[in-house]
C-alpha positions, 0 to 999 in steps of 0.5 A: 466478473471480468470488470471486478478482476480488472478493478482488483488489478488496478487497485493492486497496481496503485498499491504497489506504486504507493507501497514505499510511501505506506511502508515509510508512513508505518515506520514513522508511526512505529519508530517512536515506540521502538526507540 
């Protein structure tokens, strides 16, 4: 169980580091539809 929790924590850490890039990517996908 502990290993699974640590893996999840690592995934969350990676996600938080990449969050601005993910947000930017989503914005670039959606922006043409909005404007």
